[in-house]
C-alpha positions in Angstrom: -76.5 -100.2 26.5 -79.8 -99.1 24.7 -79.8 -95.9 26.8 -76.2 -95.1 25.9 -77.1 -95.6 22.2 -80.2 -93.5 22.5 -78.2 -90.7 24.0 -75.8 -90.7 21.1 -78.4 -91.0 18.4 -80.5 -88.3 20.0 -77.5 -86.0 20.4 -76.4 -86.8 16.9 -73.0 -87.8 18.2 -73.1 -91.5 17.2 -71.4 -90.6 13.9 -68.5 -89.0 15.8 -68.0 -91.9 18.2 -67.6 -95.2 16.2 -66.4 -96.9 19.4 -69.8 -96.4 20.9 -71.4 -98.3 18.0 -68.8 -101.1 18.4 -69.6 -101.4 22.1 -73.4 -101.4 21.4 -72.9 -104.1 18.7 -71.5 -106.4 21.3 -75.0 -106.5 22.8 -77.3 -106.3 19.8 -77.4 -107.9 16.4 -77.4 -105.8 13.3 -81.1 -106.1 13.0 -81.7 -105.2 16.6 -79.4 -102.2 16.3 -81.3 -101.0 13.3 -84.7 -101.5 15.0 -83.4 -99.7 18.1 -82.1 -96.9 16.1 -85.3 -96.6 14.1 -87.4 -96.4 17.3 -85.1 -93.8 18.9 -85.2 -91.8 15.6 -89.0 -92.1 15.5 -89.4 -90.7 19.0 -86.9 -87.9 18.3 -88.9 -87.0 15.2 -92.2 -87.1 17.1 -90.8 -85.0 19.9 -89.5 -82.4 17.5 -92.8 -82.4 15.6 -94.8 -81.9 18.7 -92.4 -79.3 20.1 -92.3 -77.3 16.9 -96.1 -77.2 16.4 -96.7 -76.8 20.1 -98.8 -79.9 20.2 -99.7 -81.5 23.5 -98.6 -85.1 24.1 -102.0 -86.1 25.4 -104.6 -88.8 24.7 -106.0 -89.1 21.2 -109.4 -87.5 22.1 -107.6 -84.5 23.5 -105.7 -84.1 20.3 -108.8 -84.5 18.2 -110.5 -81.8 20.3 -107.5 -79.4 20.0 -106.1 -80.1 16.6 -108.5 -82.1 14.4 -106.2 -82.1 11.4 -104.0 -84.7 13.1 -106.5 -87.5 12.2 -104.8 -89.7 9.6 -106.6 -91.8 7.1 -104.9 -95.2 7.1 -105.5 -95.6 3.3 -103.8 -92.3 2.6 -100.9 -93.2 4.9 -100.6 -96.6 3.1 -100.5 -94.9 -0.3 -97.9 -92.5 0.9 -95.7 -95.2 2.2 -96.2 -97.3 -0.9 -95.0 -94.3 -3.0 -91.9 -94.1 -0.9 -91.2 -97.8 -1.4 -91.9 -97.6 -5.2 -89.4 -94.8 -5.5 -86.7 -96.2 -3.2 -83.3 -96.1 -4.9 -81.6 -99.4 -5.6 -78.4 -98.0 -4.1 -77.3 -94.9 -2.2 -74.3 -92.8 -2.9 -71.2 -93.6 -0.8 -70.0 -90.9 1.6 -68.2 -88.0 -0.1 -69.8 -88.8 -3.5 -72.1 -86.4 -5.2 
């Protein structure tokens, strides 16, 4: 069931097939579905990032040798994520609202 969901999230067809989500929900809690979708989305993001920038999917030392700018400072990342949290909206517009 996770693979079926991954295929639809990756292909951006999940929104067109509500029956798929209903089937997946029979096997996963709402929290599990969210976490699964987050992980699928993360790896889709990572694949697109690496493909777009022609980055190898190798070990960290290889990346450091080839593209040193990929070394992230944990403190900077924490500050970035905190800024997102601090500015997170209390509610989101409903579909078809502007």
